C-alpha positions in Angstrom: 140.5 76.3 75.8 137.5 78.2 77.1 135.8 81.1 75.3 133.3 83.2 77.1 132.8 86.2 79.5 132.6 87.3 83.0 129.5 88.8 84.0 129.0 91.0 87.2 125.7 91.8 88.7 124.1 92.8 92.1 120.9 92.2 93.8 119.2 93.4 97.1 118.5 90.5 99.4 115.6 90.1 101.8 117.6 91.9 104.6 118.1 95.0 102.3 121.7 94.2 101.8 123.3 94.5 98.3 124.9 91.5 97.1 127.5 91.4 94.2 127.8 88.3 91.9 130.6 87.5 89.4 129.4 84.7 86.8 131.5 82.9 84.2 129.6 82.5 81.1 131.1 79.8 78.8 130.3 80.0 75.1 132.7 77.3 74.1 135.1 74.9 76.0 137.4 72.4 74.4 140.2 70.2 75.7 143.6 70.7 74.0 147.0 68.7 74.2 147.6 65.0 73.8 145.4 62.4 74.8 146.6 60.3 77.7 147.4 56.6 77.0 144.7 55.4 79.7 142.2 52.6 78.4 139.3 54.6 79.8 140.1 57.9 78.4 141.1 59.4 81.8 137.6 58.7 83.3 137.6 57.3 86.9 134.7 55.2 87.7 134.4 56.1 91.4 135.5 59.5 91.2 137.1 59.6 94.6 133.7 58.7 96.3 133.6 55.6 98.7 132.2 52.4 97.3 129.9 49.9 99.3 131.5 46.6 100.3 131.0 43.8 98.1 128.1 41.6 98.8 127.6 37.8 98.5 125.3 36.9 95.6 122.7 35.5 97.9 122.8 38.6 100.0 122.5 40.8 97.1 119.4 39.0 95.8 117.6 38.9 99.1 118.3 42.7 100.3 117.0 46.1 99.0 119.6 48.5 97.6 121.2 50.4 100.4 120.5 54.0 100.7 124.1 54.8 101.2 125.6 53.1 98.1 128.7 55.5 98.6 126.3 58.6 98.7 126.4 61.2 101.3 123.3 62.2 103.6 122.1 65.8 103.9 123.7 65.8 107.4 127.1 65.5 105.9 126.7 68.8 104.4 125.0 70.6 107.4 128.5 71.6 109.3 129.6 73.4 106.0 128.5 76.9 107.4 126.5 78.2 104.6 123.0 78.9 105.3 120.1 78.6 102.6 119.7 82.5 103.0 123.3 83.0 101.6 122.3 81.9 98.2 120.3 84.1 95.7 118.1 81.1 94.4 
């Protein structure tokens, strides 16, 4: 159940183009229905993100934490096609 409102507004960007925005303002949100019989309450630990390969204990003690650790770099998002100028913030 979600209670709230839609808010429409507009602004003029730096190229003098009027942009329109629709925002969802949530006042209250709650889950309805039966709980699932999962032991972790439906929470997934990795949430679909890749995990780093397991290390041997000796390697883990001697190495610094990997920068990747299943995370993505800025280059992964460069091909999205959206320029920073497309966002009003």
